[in-house]
ZAVO-947618 format. One record per residue: z, x, y of N, C-alpha, C in turn; residue in one letter. Coordinates in nm, 4 decimals. Layout:
ZAVO-947618
+----------+----------+----------+----------+----------+----------+----------+----------+----------+--------+
|      npz |      npx |      npy |     capz |     capx |     capy |      cpz |      cpx |      cpy | residu |
+----------+----------+----------+----------+----------+----------+----------+----------+----------+--------+
|        Z |        X |        Y |        Z |        X |        Y |        Z |        X |        Y |      A |
...
+----------+----------+----------+----------+----------+----------+----------+----------+----------+--------+
end
This chain:
ZAVO-947618
+----------+----------+----------+----------+----------+----------+----------+----------+----------+--------+
|      npz |      npx |      npy |     capz |     capx |     capy |      cpz |      cpx |      cpy | residu |
+----------+----------+----------+----------+----------+----------+----------+----------+----------+--------+
|  20.3833 |   1.8776 |  17.2548 |  20.3899 |   1.9034 |  17.1130 |  20.5177 |   1.9817 |  17.0824 |      X |
|  20.5900 |   1.9370 |  16.9855 |  20.7152 |   2.0009 |  16.9484 |  20.6890 |   2.1276 |  16.8673 |      X |
|  20.7722 |   2.2266 |  16.8915 |  20.7603 |   2.3512 |  16.8157 |  20.8221 |   2.3336 |  16.6784 |      X |
|  20.7682 |   2.4040 |  16.5825 |  20.8257 |   2.4008 |  16.4488 |  20.9583 |   2.4777 |  16.4493 |      X |
|  21.0359 |   2.4545 |  16.3466 |  21.1646 |   2.5217 |  16.3354 |  21.1454 |   2.6727 |  16.3287 |      X |
|  21.0437 |   2.7160 |  16.2570 |  21.0173 |   2.8591 |  16.2418 |  20.9777 |   2.9224 |  16.3760 |      X |
|  20.8953 |   2.8528 |  16.4525 |  20.8544 |   2.9045 |  16.5830 |  20.9725 |   2.9090 |  16.6799 |      X |
|  21.0559 |   2.8060 |  16.6785 |  21.1747 |   2.8059 |  16.7649 |  21.2671 |   2.9206 |  16.7278 |      X |
|  21.2799 |   2.9470 |  16.5994 |  21.3665 |   3.0557 |  16.5541 |  21.3136 |   3.1909 |  16.6008 |      X |
|  21.1828 |   3.2100 |  16.5916 |  21.1234 |   3.3365 |  16.6375 |  21.1372 |   3.3533 |  16.7880 |      X |
|  21.1112 |   3.2467 |  16.8643 |  21.1235 |   3.2543 |  17.0102 |  21.2690 |   3.2752 |  17.0519 |      X |
|  21.3621 |   3.2154 |  16.9809 |  21.5035 |   3.2356 |  17.0121 |  21.5427 |   3.3812 |  16.9883 |      X |
|  21.4945 |   3.4392 |  16.8802 |  21.5215 |   3.5800 |  16.8527 |  21.4612 |   3.6689 |  16.9616 |      X |
|  21.3385 |   3.6386 |  17.0027 |  21.2749 |   3.7136 |  17.1105 |  21.3560 |   3.7018 |  17.2396 |      X |
|  21.4023 |   3.5809 |  17.2692 |  21.4794 |   3.5592 |  17.3919 |  21.6082 |   3.6404 |  17.3906 |      X |
|  21.6742 |   3.6481 |  17.2760 |  21.8004 |   3.7203 |  17.2688 |  21.7831 |   3.8720 |  17.2631 |      X |
|  21.6775 |   3.9184 |  17.1983 |  21.6615 |   4.0624 |  17.1779 |  21.5854 |   4.1296 |  17.2916 |      X |
|  21.4889 |   4.0593 |  17.3513 |  21.4047 |   4.1209 |  17.4540 |  21.4334 |   4.0639 |  17.5931 |      X |
|  21.4260 |   3.9323 |  17.6064 |  21.4343 |   3.8709 |  17.7385 |  21.5741 |   3.8799 |  17.7991 |      X |
|  21.6779 |   3.8589 |  17.7202 |  21.8139 |   3.8638 |  17.7748 |  21.8517 |   4.0021 |  17.8277 |      X |
|  21.8251 |   4.1109 |  17.7552 |  21.8544 |   4.2423 |  17.8148 |  21.7743 |   4.2692 |  17.9426 |      X |
|  21.6493 |   4.2251 |  17.9479 |  21.5719 |   4.2411 |  18.0712 |  21.6330 |   4.1605 |  18.1852 |      X |
|  21.6781 |   4.0397 |  18.1557 |  21.7432 |   3.9557 |  18.2562 |  21.8698 |   4.0228 |  18.3088 |      X |
|  21.9466 |   4.0844 |  18.2191 |  22.0692 |   4.1524 |  18.2607 |  22.0374 |   4.2691 |  18.3532 |      X |
|  21.9359 |   4.3472 |  18.3184 |  21.8974 |   4.4614 |  18.4026 |  21.8519 |   4.4133 |  18.5401 |      X |
|  21.7724 |   4.3079 |  18.5443 |  21.7248 |   4.2539 |  18.6725 |  21.8419 |   4.2004 |  18.7546 |      X |
|  21.9340 |   4.1275 |  18.6909 |  22.0488 |   4.0720 |  18.7633 |  22.1353 |   4.1832 |  18.8226 |      X |
|  22.1610 |   4.2870 |  18.7456 |  22.2432 |   4.3979 |  18.7957 |  22.1716 |   4.4695 |  18.9096 |      X |
|  22.0407 |   4.4894 |  18.8982 |  21.9670 |   4.5569 |  19.0045 |  21.9592 |   4.4729 |  19.1316 |      X |
|  21.9479 |   4.3434 |  19.1182 |  21.9455 |   4.2571 |  19.2376 |  22.0804 |   4.2613 |  19.3084 |      X |
|  22.1893 |   4.2552 |  19.2340 |  22.3228 |   4.2648 |  19.2946 |  22.3420 |   4.4020 |  19.3581 |      X |
|  22.2857 |   4.5046 |  19.2980 |  22.2993 |   4.6408 |  19.3491 |  22.2233 |   4.6616 |  19.4803 |      X |
|  22.1234 |   4.5790 |  19.5082 |  22.0490 |   4.5907 |  19.6333 |  22.1362 |   4.5644 |  19.7555 |      X |
|  22.2349 |   4.4795 |  19.7393 |  22.3247 |   4.4468 |  19.8491 |  22.4434 |   4.5411 |  19.8467 |      X |
|  22.5123 |   4.5508 |  19.9607 |  22.6365 |   4.6278 |  19.9598 |  22.7318 |   4.5623 |  19.8614 |      X |
|  22.8161 |   4.6414 |  19.8037 |  22.9082 |   4.5895 |  19.7009 |  22.9934 |   4.4769 |  19.7588 |      X |
|  22.9754 |   4.3539 |  19.7029 |  23.0561 |   4.2413 |  19.7532 |  23.2000 |   4.2521 |  19.7021 |      X |
|  23.2894 |   4.1726 |  19.7570 |  23.4271 |   4.1719 |  19.7052 |  23.4284 |   4.1385 |  19.5556 |      X |
|  23.5301 |   4.1851 |  19.4883 |  23.5361 |   4.1733 |  19.3423 |  23.5217 |   4.0292 |  19.2943 |      X |
|  23.5953 |   3.9375 |  19.3551 |  23.5907 |   3.7982 |  19.3089 |  23.4527 |   3.7362 |  19.3307 |      X |
|  23.3881 |   3.7668 |  19.4421 |  23.2535 |   3.7149 |  19.4668 |  23.1547 |   3.7721 |  19.3652 |      X |
|  23.1674 |   3.8996 |  19.3371 |  23.0802 |   3.9623 |  19.2374 |  23.1026 |   3.9010 |  19.0993 |      X |
|  23.2266 |   3.8749 |  19.0657 |  23.2592 |   3.8118 |  18.9383 |  23.1980 |   3.6722 |  18.9297 |      X |
|  23.2081 |   3.5948 |  19.0351 |  23.1500 |   3.4598 |  19.0377 |  22.9984 |   3.4666 |  19.0226 |      X |
|  22.9351 |   3.5613 |  19.0905 |  22.7899 |   3.5761 |  19.0807 |  22.7479 |   3.6070 |  18.9378 |      X |
|  22.8172 |   3.6992 |  18.8721 |  22.7825 |   3.7353 |  18.7341 |  22.8095 |   3.6201 |  18.6369 |      X |
|  22.9156 |   3.5450 |  18.6595 |  22.9447 |   3.4308 |  18.5719 |  22.8359 |   3.3247 |  18.5875 |      X |
|  22.7966 |   3.2962 |  18.7107 |  22.6908 |   3.1971 |  18.7350 |  22.5594 |   3.2439 |  18.6731 |      X |
|  22.5241 |   3.3685 |  18.6937 |  22.4013 |   3.4213 |  18.6333 |  22.4102 |   3.4225 |  18.4812 |      X |
|  22.5305 |   3.4407 |  18.4278 |  22.5493 |   3.4380 |  18.2837 |  22.5223 |   3.3016 |  18.2230 |      X |
|  22.5484 |   3.1958 |  18.2980 |  22.5186 |   3.0612 |  18.2496 |  22.3751 |   3.0202 |  18.2792 |      X |
|  22.3203 |   3.0683 |  18.3878 |  22.1856 |   3.0264 |  18.4283 |  22.0777 |   3.0678 |  18.3291 |      X |
|  22.0928 |   3.1805 |  18.2626 |  21.9869 |   3.2246 |  18.1713 |  21.9737 |   3.1298 |  18.0534 |      X |
|  22.0826 |   3.0654 |  18.0141 |  22.0796 |   2.9804 |  17.8954 |  22.0276 |   2.8399 |  17.9231 |      X |
|  22.0346 |   2.7931 |  18.0463 |  21.9943 |   2.6550 |  18.0753 |  21.8496 |   2.6246 |  18.0387 |      X |
|  21.7533 |   2.7058 |  18.0770 |  21.6162 |   2.6717 |  18.0383 |  21.5895 |   2.6900 |  17.8884 |      X |
|  21.6734 |   2.7665 |  17.8215 |  21.6517 |   2.7948 |  17.6796 |  21.7370 |   2.7072 |  17.5880 |      X |
|  21.8078 |   2.6116 |  17.6454 |  21.8989 |   2.5277 |  17.5675 |  21.8270 |   2.4562 |  17.4530 |      X |
|  21.7131 |   2.3972 |  17.4805 |  21.6378 |   2.3260 |  17.3770 |  21.5843 |   2.4216 |  17.2710 |      X |
|  21.5537 |   2.5440 |  17.3109 |  21.5022 |   2.6427 |  17.2162 |  21.6073 |   2.6797 |  17.1120 |      X |
|  21.7322 |   2.6948 |  17.1557 |  21.8384 |   2.7386 |  17.0662 |  21.8962 |   2.6253 |  16.9820 |      X |
|  21.8705 |   2.5017 |  17.0195 |  21.9301 |   2.3887 |  16.9484 |  21.8770 |   2.3799 |  16.8045 |      X |
|  21.9659 |   2.3827 |  16.7084 |  21.9306 |   2.3654 |  16.5686 |  21.8734 |   2.4874 |  16.4991 |      X |
|  21.8682 |   2.6010 |  16.5664 |  21.8092 |   2.7203 |  16.5057 |  21.8971 |   2.7731 |  16.3925 |      X |
|  22.0264 |   2.7560 |  16.4026 |  22.1156 |   2.8087 |  16.2981 |  22.1234 |   2.7173 |  16.1768 |      X |
|  22.0663 |   2.5999 |  16.1858 |  22.0664 |   2.5055 |  16.0735 |  21.9569 |   2.5420 |  15.9738 |      X |
|  21.9673 |   2.4952 |  15.8505 |  21.8600 |   2.5192 |  15.7538 |  21.7305 |   2.4507 |  15.7978 |      X |
|  21.6198 |   2.5030 |  15.7513 |  21.4887 |   2.4487 |  15.7873 |  21.4783 |   2.3035 |  15.7393 |      X |
|  21.4599 |   2.2086 |  15.8318 |  21.4520 |   2.0674 |  15.7902 |  21.3217 |   2.0344 |  15.7184 |      X |
|  21.2183 |   2.1166 |  15.7337 |  21.0895 |   2.0918 |  15.6712 |  21.0753 |   2.1590 |  15.5352 |      X |
|  21.1730 |   2.2396 |  15.4976 |  21.1651 |   2.3116 |  15.3697 |  21.1864 |   2.2137 |  15.2541 |      X |
|  21.1206 |   2.2388 |  15.1418 |  21.1440 |   2.1519 |  15.0258 |  21.2874 |   2.1682 |  14.9764 |      X |
|  21.3467 |   2.0622 |  14.9266 |  21.4854 |   2.0716 |  14.8786 |  21.4979 |   2.1640 |  14.7592 |      X |
|  21.6066 |   2.2390 |  14.7563 |  21.6312 |   2.3299 |  14.6443 |  21.6943 |   2.2535 |  14.5297 |      X |
|  21.6592 |   2.2916 |  14.4082 |  21.7153 |   2.2222 |  14.2917 |  21.7972 |   2.3165 |  14.2077 |      X |
+----------+----------+----------+----------+----------+----------+----------+----------+----------+--------+
end
C-alpha cells in the first residue's frame, strides 16, 4: 500500500530531524571504536556512510517538496 503524500512528508521530516542525527552519532562512535585510520581512509568511510543513509529512504523523499497532488485545486 502506498503512503499518502502527507504521511511521506511526516516520515521524511522524522528521518531528517531524528533518525539522521542518531545515524551520525552511531557512525562516529563505530569509527571511534577502531584506532584512528589514515585520513584518506577515514574520509572515504564517512563519504560512503553519508550516501548509505539516503539509499533506503530515497522513495520516501521523492516528491515531498512538490505540492500535494491530492489537494483540491486552488481558484
